[in-house]
N, C-alpha and C positions, 0 to 999 in steps of 0.2 A: 669167332675167328673167320676171316674171309678167305676165299679160295684164291690162290695165285698160280699163274702158269708162266714159265719163261722157256724160250726155245734156244737151243744151241745146235750147231752142226758138228758132227764128228764123223769123219770118213764117209760123207755122203748120206749119213743117217741123221734125221732130225730127232734130237732128244728133247722131250718136253718135261721139264722139271715141275711137278705139281706139288703144292703144299696147301694144307688146310683141310677142309671138309668138303667132300663131294656129296651134296645133299640137294633135296628139292629146292629149286630157286637158284640163287646166285652160283652155287658151286657147280651144279650140272650145266648151267649156261656157259660158264667159263670153259669147261671141258669141251662142250659142243662147239663153241665159237673157235677155240684153238684148233680143233681137228678140221672143222670146215674151212678155216683159213688156210691151213697147210695143204689140204687136198685141193683147194681152189688154186693154190700156187703150183700144183703139180708134184708135191712131195709124196713119194710112194713108200718111203721107209721111215716109219715113225716108231719111236721107243718112248713109252710113257713111264717116266720115273716116279713111282708112287711112294718113295721112301719117306716123304714128309707129309703124307696124307694120313690124318689121324682118324678119319671116320668116313664111311660110305654108307648111305642109306639105299633103299630099294630104287629110288629114282636115279641115284648115282650109278648103281649097277646097270640099270637100263641104259644110261648114257654111255657107259663103257661098251656095252653090247652094240649100241647103235653106232658108236665111233668105229668099232671093229668092222661092222658090216659096211659102213660108208667107205672106209679105206679099202676093204676087199673089193667092193664094187668098182673102184677105180683101178683095180689091178695091183694094189699096194699091199704092204704088210704092216700090221700093228702088233707090237709086242709090249709086254709089261715088265717092269724092272723094280727090284727092291720093295717087294710087298711087305707091309708091316704084318705082324701076327694076326691082328684083327681082320685086315683086308684078306689075307691068305685064308683064314678060317671061313670067312664069308663066301669067298669064291668056291671053297670046297663044299660048303653046305648047299649052295645053289647049283652045284655040279658044273659051274663055269670054268673050273680049274682045268678041265680037259679041253675047253674051247680056245682059251688064250695060250699063247706061247709065253711062258713066264721064266724070267732069268733073274739070277741073284748078282751076277757080275757084269758090270757095264761093258768092259772090254770084250768079254765073251759074247754078250748080247749084240754088240755092234758087228762082230765077226760072223754071227749067225745069219745075218741078212744076206739074201742071195745077191751076188755081185752083178 
C-alpha cells in the first residue's frame, strides 16, 4: 500500500491527511516532500493527521522528527493528530511521545495553535 498525503486549510492551519505506511523509501519521501513544500510556501502551522497511517518504521520515525525540526527551525509548529494504537505505542517506546504535541480531536488541535 503506497503512502498518500493531501493538504487542506482549516482556520489558517494546514492539515496534512496522511494514509498508508511511513516506511523507508516512498513513504518517508512523501512525508518529507509534503513538509518541505509547505515550509517552502511559508506555512508555519502544520497538523499531521495520522489516522489512516497503518505502520511506521524507524525511518518513518526519523522522518517525523526531521519534519518537526524543519518546521521548528522556520519558527513554526508541527502537531500530530489521530494516532493509531500502533503509532501511539511506537512513540511511547521511543520516548518521542513527550517531544510531539499530540491531539485526538481536530477542532481542539486547530484551536491549540498560537494565533
